[in-house]
C-alpha positions as a Markdown table, in Angstrom:
| # | Residue | x | y | z |
|---|---|---|---|---|
| 1 | Unk | -46.1 | -29.7 | 3.5 |
| 2 | Unk | -43.4 | -29.7 | 6.1 |
| 3 | Unk | -41.0 | -26.8 | 6.5 |
| 4 | Unk | -37.6 | -27.7 | 5.0 |
| 5 | Unk | -35.8 | -24.9 | 6.9 |
| 6 | Unk | -33.2 | -25.7 | 9.6 |
| 7 | Unk | -34.3 | -24.7 | 13.1 |
| 8 | Unk | -31.6 | -22.0 | 13.5 |
| 9 | Unk | -28.3 | -20.6 | 12.6 |
| 10 | Unk | -25.8 | -20.8 | 15.4 |
| 11 | Unk | -23.9 | -17.6 | 15.8 |
| 12 | Unk | -22.0 | -17.7 | 19.2 |
| 13 | Unk | -21.8 | -19.8 | 22.3 |
| 14 | Unk | -23.4 | -23.0 | 23.7 |
| 15 | Unk | -27.0 | -23.3 | 24.7 |
| 16 | Unk | -27.8 | -25.0 | 28.0 |
| 17 | Unk | -30.8 | -27.3 | 28.2 |
| 18 | Unk | -32.3 | -25.6 | 31.2 |
| 19 | Unk | -32.8 | -22.0 | 29.9 |
| 20 | Unk | -34.6 | -19.5 | 32.1 |
| 21 | Unk | -36.8 | -17.0 | 30.2 |
| 22 | Unk | -35.4 | -14.1 | 32.2 |
| 23 | Unk | -32.0 | -14.9 | 30.7 |
| 24 | Unk | -33.3 | -14.8 | 27.1 |
| 25 | Unk | -33.5 | -11.7 | 24.9 |
| 26 | Unk | -35.6 | -11.9 | 21.8 |
| 27 | Unk | -34.8 | -9.6 | 18.8 |
| 28 | Unk | -37.5 | -9.5 | 16.1 |
| 29 | Unk | -35.8 | -8.0 | 13.0 |
| 30 | Unk | -37.3 | -6.8 | 9.7 |
| 31 | Unk | -35.6 | -5.3 | 6.6 |
| 32 | Unk | -36.2 | -1.7 | 7.5 |
| 33 | Unk | -37.7 | 1.0 | 5.4 |
| 34 | Unk | -37.4 | 4.7 | 4.5 |
| 35 | Unk | -41.2 | 4.8 | 5.4 |
| 36 | Unk | -41.7 | 5.2 | 9.1 |
| 37 | Unk | -45.2 | 3.6 | 9.0 |
| 38 | Unk | -43.5 | 0.5 | 7.6 |
| 39 | Unk | -40.9 | 0.5 | 10.4 |
| 40 | Unk | -43.7 | 0.7 | 13.0 |
| 41 | Unk | -44.8 | -2.9 | 12.1 |
| 42 | Unk | -41.9 | -4.7 | 13.7 |
| 43 | Unk | -42.1 | -2.4 | 16.7 |
| 44 | Unk | -45.7 | -3.3 | 17.2 |
| 45 | Unk | -45.0 | -7.0 | 16.5 |
| 46 | Unk | -42.3 | -7.0 | 19.2 |
| 47 | Unk | -44.5 | -5.3 | 21.7 |
| 48 | Unk | -47.4 | -7.6 | 21.0 |
| 49 | Unk | -45.1 | -10.7 | 21.2 |
| 50 | Unk | -43.8 | -9.5 | 24.6 |
| 51 | Unk | -47.3 | -9.0 | 25.9 |
| 52 | Unk | -48.5 | -12.4 | 24.7 |
| 53 | Unk | -45.5 | -14.6 | 25.6 |
| 54 | Unk | -43.4 | -15.2 | 28.7 |
| 55 | Unk | -40.3 | -13.3 | 27.7 |
| 56 | Unk | -39.4 | -10.1 | 29.5 |
| 57 | Unk | -36.7 | -8.9 | 27.1 |
| 58 | Unk | -38.0 | -8.4 | 23.5 |
| 59 | Unk | -36.5 | -5.8 | 21.2 |
| 60 | Unk | -37.4 | -4.7 | 17.7 |
| 61 | Unk | -34.7 | -4.1 | 15.1 |
| 62 | Unk | -34.3 | -3.2 | 11.4 |
| 63 | Unk | -31.6 | -4.7 | 9.2 |
| 64 | Unk | -31.0 | -1.4 | 7.5 |
| 65 | Unk | -32.4 | 2.0 | 6.7 |
| 66 | Unk | -33.8 | 2.7 | 10.2 |
| 67 | Unk | -33.1 | 2.4 | 13.9 |
| 68 | Unk | -32.8 | 0.5 | 16.1 |
| 69 | Unk | -30.5 | -1.7 | 14.2 |
| 70 | Unk | -29.5 | -5.2 | 15.3 |
| 71 | Unk | -26.5 | -4.0 | 17.2 |
| 72 | Unk | -28.5 | -1.5 | 19.2 |
| 73 | Unk | -31.2 | -4.2 | 19.9 |
| 74 | Unk | -28.5 | -6.6 | 21.0 |
| 75 | Unk | -27.0 | -4.0 | 23.3 |
| 76 | Unk | -30.4 | -3.3 | 24.8 |
| 77 | Unk | -31.0 | -7.0 | 25.5 |
| 78 | Unk | -27.7 | -7.4 | 27.3 |
| 79 | Unk | -28.3 | -4.2 | 29.3 |
| 80 | Unk | -31.5 | -5.8 | 30.5 |
| 81 | Unk | -29.7 | -8.9 | 31.6 |
| 82 | Unk | -30.0 | -11.2 | 28.6 |
| 83 | Unk | -27.3 | -13.9 | 28.3 |
| 84 | Unk | -28.9 | -15.8 | 25.4 |
| 85 | Unk | -30.0 | -13.8 | 22.4 |
| 86 | Unk | -32.5 | -15.2 | 19.9 |
| 87 | Unk | -32.8 | -13.2 | 16.6 |
| 88 | Unk | -36.0 | -13.9 | 14.8 |
| 89 | Unk | -36.2 | -12.6 | 11.2 |
| 90 | Unk | -39.7 | -11.2 | 10.5 |
| 91 | Unk | -39.4 | -12.4 | 6.9 |
| 92 | Unk | -41.5 | -14.9 | 5.0 |
| 93 | Unk | -38.8 | -16.8 | 3.2 |
| 94 | Unk | -35.1 | -17.7 | 3.7 |
| 95 | Unk | -33.4 | -15.4 | 1.1 |
| 96 | Unk | -30.0 | -13.9 | 1.1 |
| 97 | Unk | -30.9 | -11.7 | 4.1 |
| 98 | Unk | -31.5 | -14.8 | 6.2 |
| 99 | Unk | -28.6 | -16.9 | 4.9 |
| 100 | Unk | -26.0 | -14.1 | 4.9 |
| 101 | Unk | -26.9 | -10.6 | 6.1 |
| 102 | Unk | -28.7 | -11.2 | 9.3 |
| 103 | Unk | -26.1 | -13.8 | 10.5 |
| 104 | Unk | -23.3 | -11.4 | 9.7 |
| 105 | Unk | -25.1 | -8.6 | 11.6 |
| 106 | Unk | -25.8 | -10.9 | 14.6 |
| 107 | Unk | -22.2 | -12.1 | 14.6 |
| 108 | Unk | -20.9 | -8.5 | 14.7 |
| 109 | Unk | -23.3 | -7.6 | 17.5 |
| 110 | Unk | -22.5 | -10.8 | 19.5 |
| 111 | Unk | -18.7 | -10.2 | 19.2 |
| 112 | Unk | -19.2 | -7.1 | 21.3 |
| 113 | Unk | -20.7 | -9.3 | 24.1 |
| 114 | Unk | -18.5 | -12.5 | 24.2 |
| 115 | Unk | -20.2 | -13.6 | 27.4 |
| 116 | Unk | -23.5 | -14.1 | 25.4 |
| 117 | Unk | -24.9 | -16.8 | 23.2 |
| 118 | Unk | -26.7 | -16.1 | 20.0 |
| 119 | Unk | -28.8 | -17.9 | 17.4 |
| 120 | Unk | -30.9 | -16.8 | 14.4 |
| 121 | Unk | -34.2 | -18.6 | 14.0 |
| 122 | Unk | -35.7 | -19.6 | 10.7 |
| 123 | Unk | -37.9 | -17.0 | 9.1 |
| 124 | Unk | -41.7 | -17.4 | 9.2 |
| 125 | Unk | -41.6 | -19.8 | 6.3 |
| 126 | Unk | -44.1 | -22.5 | 5.6 |
| 127 | Unk | -46.3 | -23.0 | 8.6 |
| 128 | Unk | -49.9 | -24.2 | 8.9 |
| 129 | Unk | -50.9 | -21.0 | 10.8 |
| 130 | Unk | -49.8 | -19.0 | 7.7 |
| 131 | Unk | -52.7 | -20.6 | 5.8 |
| 132 | Unk | -55.2 | -19.2 | 8.2 |
| 133 | Unk | -53.6 | -15.8 | 7.9 |
| 134 | Unk | -53.9 | -15.9 | 4.1 |
| 135 | Unk | -57.5 | -17.0 | 4.4 |
| 136 | Unk | -58.2 | -14.2 | 6.9 |
| 137 | Unk | -56.7 | -11.6 | 4.6 |
| 138 | Unk | -58.7 | -12.8 | 1.7 |
| 139 | Unk | -61.9 | -12.7 | 3.8 |
| 140 | Unk | -61.1 | -9.2 | 4.9 |
| 141 | Unk | -60.7 | -8.0 | 1.4 |
| 142 | Unk | -64.3 | -9.1 | 0.4 |
Protein backbone atom coordinates (compact mmCIF):
# COMPACT_ATOMS: atom_id res chain seq x y z
CA UNK A 1 0.00 0.00 0.00
CA UNK A 2 1.28 3.44 -0.81
CA UNK A 3 1.28 6.21 1.73
CA UNK A 4 -1.59 8.64 0.95
CA UNK A 5 -0.09 11.48 3.02
CA UNK A 6 1.12 14.69 1.43
CA UNK A 7 4.88 15.17 1.56
CA UNK A 8 4.73 18.22 3.82
CA UNK A 9 2.78 21.17 5.17
CA UNK A 10 4.32 24.47 4.10
CA UNK A 11 4.55 26.93 6.98
CA UNK A 12 6.73 29.84 5.87
CA UNK A 13 9.07 30.86 3.06
CA UNK A 14 10.29 29.37 -0.20
CA UNK A 15 12.65 26.42 -0.47
CA UNK A 16 15.60 26.59 -2.87
CA UNK A 17 16.46 23.56 -4.94
CA UNK A 18 20.11 23.55 -3.86
CA UNK A 19 19.85 23.30 -0.07
CA UNK A 20 23.04 22.82 1.91
CA UNK A 21 22.68 20.56 4.97
CA UNK A 22 24.52 23.07 7.16
CA UNK A 23 21.63 25.51 6.55
CA UNK A 24 18.99 22.98 7.62
CA UNK A 25 17.64 22.52 11.13
CA UNK A 26 15.66 19.39 11.92
CA UNK A 27 13.16 19.34 14.78
CA UNK A 28 11.82 15.95 15.80
CA UNK A 29 8.69 16.52 17.87
CA UNK A 30 6.55 14.16 19.92
CA UNK A 31 3.46 14.80 22.02
CA UNK A 32 5.21 15.23 25.35
CA UNK A 33 4.37 13.51 28.60
CA UNK A 34 4.28 14.05 32.34
CA UNK A 35 6.53 10.97 32.55
CA UNK A 36 10.17 11.94 32.06
CA UNK A 37 11.13 8.48 30.79
CA UNK A 38 8.62 8.92 27.97
CA UNK A 39 10.03 12.35 27.09
CA UNK A 40 13.50 10.84 26.84
CA UNK A 41 12.51 8.87 23.72
CA UNK A 42 12.37 11.85 21.37
CA UNK A 43 15.62 13.19 22.81
CA UNK A 44 17.31 9.85 22.10
CA UNK A 45 15.74 9.64 18.63
CA UNK A 46 17.01 13.14 17.79
CA UNK A 47 20.53 12.30 19.02
CA UNK A 48 20.59 9.01 17.12
CA UNK A 49 19.28 10.69 13.96
CA UNK A 50 21.96 13.38 14.18
CA UNK A 51 24.68 10.73 14.57
CA UNK A 52 23.40 8.61 11.68
CA UNK A 53 22.58 11.33 9.12
CA UNK A 54 24.39 14.28 7.57
CA UNK A 55 22.58 17.02 9.51
CA UNK A 56 24.49 19.10 12.04
CA UNK A 57 21.46 20.81 13.56
CA UNK A 58 18.92 18.39 15.06
CA UNK A 59 16.74 19.32 18.00
CA UNK A 60 14.15 17.36 20.01
CA UNK A 61 10.85 18.99 20.97
CA UNK A 62 7.61 18.20 22.77
CA UNK A 63 4.25 19.50 21.65
CA UNK A 64 3.09 20.02 25.22
CA UNK A 65 3.63 18.98 28.85
CA UNK A 66 7.45 19.09 28.68
CA UNK A 67 10.42 21.12 27.52
CA UNK A 68 11.93 21.86 25.11
CA UNK A 69 8.83 22.91 23.23
CA UNK A 70 8.77 23.60 19.49
CA UNK A 71 9.48 27.32 19.92
CA UNK A 72 12.61 26.60 21.99
CA UNK A 73 13.80 23.98 19.50
CA UNK A 74 13.21 26.44 16.62
CA UNK A 75 15.18 29.13 18.45
CA UNK A 76 18.02 26.65 19.02
CA UNK A 77 18.10 25.73 15.33
CA UNK A 78 18.30 29.39 14.31
CA UNK A 79 20.97 30.15 16.91
CA UNK A 80 23.09 27.37 15.36
CA UNK A 81 22.72 28.93 11.90
CA UNK A 82 19.71 27.12 10.42
CA UNK A 83 17.80 29.00 7.75
CA UNK A 84 15.51 26.14 6.72
CA UNK A 85 13.64 24.36 9.47
CA UNK A 86 12.08 20.95 8.94
CA UNK A 87 9.69 19.81 11.67
CA UNK A 88 9.19 16.05 11.77
CA UNK A 89 6.29 14.77 13.90
CA UNK A 90 7.35 11.58 15.67
CA UNK A 91 3.80 10.25 15.34
CA UNK A 92 2.42 7.22 13.55
CA UNK A 93 -0.68 8.72 11.96
CA UNK A 94 -1.84 12.15 10.76
CA UNK A 95 -4.38 13.04 13.42
CA UNK A 96 -5.42 16.44 14.66
CA UNK A 97 -1.97 17.14 16.08
CA UNK A 98 -0.45 16.83 12.60
CA UNK A 99 -3.22 18.65 10.74
CA UNK A 100 -3.70 21.50 13.21
CA UNK A 101 -1.61 21.69 16.38
CA UNK A 102 1.92 21.17 15.09
CA UNK A 103 1.45 23.51 12.10
CA UNK A 104 0.07 26.17 14.46
CA UNK A 105 3.04 25.78 16.82
CA UNK A 106 5.48 25.81 13.89
CA UNK A 107 3.83 28.91 12.44
CA UNK A 108 4.11 30.75 15.76
CA UNK A 109 7.78 29.77 16.15
CA UNK A 110 8.58 30.69 12.53
CA UNK A 111 6.93 34.10 12.92
CA UNK A 112 9.67 34.98 15.42
CA UNK A 113 12.23 34.28 12.68
CA UNK A 114 10.84 35.77 9.45
CA UNK A 115 14.17 35.18 7.67
CA UNK A 116 13.68 31.41 7.93
CA UNK A 117 11.67 28.88 5.94
CA UNK A 118 9.71 26.12 7.64
CA UNK A 119 7.85 22.96 6.68
CA UNK A 120 6.27 20.12 8.62
CA UNK A 121 6.89 16.63 7.24
CA UNK A 122 4.33 13.87 7.15
CA UNK A 123 4.32 11.66 10.27
CA UNK A 124 5.81 8.18 10.14
CA UNK A 125 2.65 6.80 8.54
CA UNK A 126 2.54 3.80 6.26
CA UNK A 127 6.06 2.84 5.27
CA UNK A 128 7.49 -0.53 4.34
CA UNK A 129 10.18 -0.22 7.01
CA UNK A 130 7.43 -0.06 9.64
CA UNK A 131 6.48 -3.63 8.73
CA UNK A 132 9.96 -4.80 9.68
CA UNK A 133 9.77 -2.88 12.94
CA UNK A 134 6.45 -4.58 13.76
CA UNK A 135 7.98 -7.98 12.94
CA UNK A 136 11.02 -7.17 15.12
CA UNK A 137 8.85 -6.19 18.08
CA UNK A 138 6.78 -9.38 17.73
CA UNK A 139 9.96 -11.47 17.54
CA UNK A 140 11.38 -9.73 20.61
CA UNK A 141 8.27 -10.54 22.61
CA UNK A 142 8.57 -14.30 22.06
